[in-house]
C-alpha positions in Angstrom: 80.4 32.5 207.4 77.8 33.7 209.8 78.8 36.4 212.2 76.9 36.5 215.4 76.7 39.6 217.6 77.7 39.0 221.1 75.8 41.9 222.7 72.2 42.6 222.2 70.6 46.0 222.9 67.7 46.2 225.3 64.7 47.8 223.4 62.9 48.8 226.7 62.6 52.5 227.7 63.4 53.7 231.2 61.3 56.6 232.3 63.0 57.2 235.7 65.2 60.0 234.4 62.2 61.6 232.7 60.3 61.8 236.1 63.3 63.5 237.7 63.4 66.1 234.9 59.6 66.8 235.2 59.9 67.1 239.0 62.8 69.6 238.7 60.9 71.7 236.1 57.8 71.7 238.4 59.8 72.9 241.3 61.4 75.6 239.2 58.1 77.0 237.9 56.5 76.9 241.3 59.4 78.9 242.8 59.5 81.3 239.8 55.8 82.2 240.0 55.8 82.8 243.7 58.6 85.2 243.5 56.9 87.5 240.9 55.1 90.4 242.5 51.8 91.1 240.6 52.2 94.8 240.9 55.6 94.7 239.1 54.5 92.2 236.4 52.9 95.0 234.4 54.8 98.2 234.6 53.0 101.4 233.6 55.3 104.2 232.6 53.7 107.6 231.9 54.9 109.4 228.8 56.8 112.6 229.3 56.5 115.8 227.5 58.5 119.0 227.2 55.6 120.9 225.6 54.5 124.0 227.6 51.0 123.9 226.0 48.3 123.4 228.6 45.7 120.8 228.4 42.2 121.8 227.3 40.6 120.2 230.3 38.5 121.9 232.9 38.3 119.0 235.3 41.5 117.7 236.9 41.5 114.3 238.7 44.6 113.1 240.6 45.0 109.7 242.1 47.5 109.6 245.0 48.5 106.7 247.2 47.2 107.1 250.8 47.6 104.3 253.4 45.1 105.8 255.8 42.1 105.1 253.5 40.5 101.7 253.0 41.1 101.7 249.2 44.7 102.8 249.6 44.2 105.8 247.4 43.0 109.4 247.7 41.2 110.9 244.7 41.5 114.7 244.3 39.2 116.6 241.9 40.3 120.1 240.9 43.0 120.3 243.6 40.6 120.8 246.5 37.9 118.1 246.7 39.2 114.9 248.2 37.5 111.5 248.0 38.4 107.9 249.2 36.3 105.6 247.0 35.6 105.3 243.3 31.8 105.7 243.9 32.4 109.0 245.6 34.5 110.1 242.6 31.7 109.0 240.2 29.2 111.2 242.0 31.5 114.1 242.2 32.5 113.9 238.5 28.8 113.8 237.5 28.3 117.0 239.4 31.4 118.6 237.9 30.5 117.5 234.4 26.8 118.6 234.7 27.2 122.2 233.4 28.8 120.9 230.2 26.1 118.3 229.3 24.3 120.7 227.0 27.4 121.4 224.9 28.1 119.7 221.6 30.3 116.6 221.9 33.4 118.3 220.5 33.0 121.2 223.0 32.8 119.1 226.1 35.8 119.3 228.5 38.4 116.7 229.1 39.1 115.1 232.4 42.8 115.3 233.0 43.9 112.2 234.9 47.2 112.4 236.9 48.4 109.4 238.8 51.1 109.0 241.4 53.9 106.6 240.6 52.7 104.2 243.3 49.3 103.7 241.8 48.7 100.2 240.5 47.2 99.4 237.2 44.0 98.1 238.9 43.2 101.5 240.3 43.9 103.2 237.0 41.6 100.7 235.2 38.8 101.5 237.7 39.0 105.2 236.8 39.2 104.5 233.1 36.1 102.2 233.3 34.3 104.9 235.2 34.9 107.5 232.6 34.2 105.1 229.8 30.8 104.1 231.1 29.7 107.8 231.6 31.3 108.6 228.2 33.5 111.4 229.6 36.4 112.5 227.5 39.7 111.9 229.3 43.4 112.5 228.8 46.2 110.8 230.8 48.5 113.7 231.8 52.2 113.4 231.3 54.9 114.3 233.8 57.4 117.0 233.0 60.9 116.2 231.7 
């Protein structure tokens, strides 16, 4: 006795639901990436320290946010010399570091870098690149607890 099936399945594939899914994912990722602020994408938190020991540096460099300058930052060397661009800072650091050039490598001073909380990673990287190319020794200062 031969049993015949009355309903046959259709072997074709419908891609219409797949295009809807791809479209929804595309819209989601476009909206998600436009809502991300690049300055908040990489958060830099400075380490904190309760140690009262002073740093061995002679040269202090502070980076402070300043909306009146074109770069958006003000660079302060040793608390009194103020600069607005990284090239000015490079020239000033070379002058500050010149008396120590004759010393042995282990006796050269550190540049103590202090950054305001509003300083972006890009500005910090510019200063780090500057000190690396001149082979200055640098420490990133911590904030007090």
